[in-house]
N, C-alpha and C positions, 0 to 999 in steps of 0.2 A: 402844448401838450406832448410834442415829441421830445423836448427836452426833458420833461419830468419823466417820461419813459426810459431815456438814455440814463438818467441819473439813477432811478429805481434799478435798472438792469446792473449798472456798475456796482451799485451798493450790494445786490444780492449777490452777485458773483463774487465780490470780496468777502462777505459773509460765509459763502460756500466754501471758499478757500480756508478762512479761519475755522470753521467748524470740523475740518478734516486734521487739524492739528490737535493731537491728544492733550497737551498742556492747556490748550484753551478749553477743552471741553472739562478737564479736570477744575479749571478755574470756575466754570460755569456750575459745576455740581457743589464746589465749595460754597459759592456764594449763596445758592440755593439753600443749602443746609444750613448755613448761617441766619439767613432770613426766616427760615421755619422755626429755628430755635429761638430767635427774637420774638417772633410771633407769638409762639406757645408760651414763652416765659410772660410776656405782656398780658395774654388772655389769662393765665392762671392768677397772676398777682391781681388783676382786675377783679377776678372772682374773690379772692381772699381778703383783699383789702376792707371792704365793708365790714365783715365781721370782725377784723382785728381792731378796727377804730371803734367799734361800738362797744367792747368789752372795756371796763375801767383800767384795768391793770396793763393791759396790751394797748390801750390808747395812748398811754404814757411812753410806752415803749415805741410806738408808732411815730410819736412826736419826736422820740430821740433819733430815730433813723433807722429803726430795725428793719423796715422793709427794704431800705436801700442797701443795708447791709447784706441782707439775704438775696437780693437780686445781684449783687455784685458777686457773692459767694458762689451762687448757682452758675452764673455767666462764667466765672473762671474755671468751675468743674467741667462744666458743658464743653467750654473752649478747648481745655486740656484734652478732653476725651475727643473732640473733633479733630484736633490737630493730630493725635496720635493715629486716628483712622486714616486721616488723609495722608500722613507720611507713609503709612503702611499701604495705602492705595497707590501712591507714587511709585513706591519700590516694586509693587506687585506688577504694575503695568509699564514701568519706564524701561 
């Protein structure tokens, strides 16, 4: 048990040092942002997909990959906006 306590103390002290670094904080914020965007896109495409598949004309488009194309398009647009925001954030606080 004392070995586990020592390991946890060392780990938490190392994490405490990392958290004080502004670059690490920026990376954490960026990864959280990307995760939230991915979760939101997955949620919305999960809502829209059943309606698209059930329509006859859009069912063919779905079979041809229109949903994958839209997901890729939205990902590129959101990623470009996110990178722009991150670069502005780094310039402002760097």
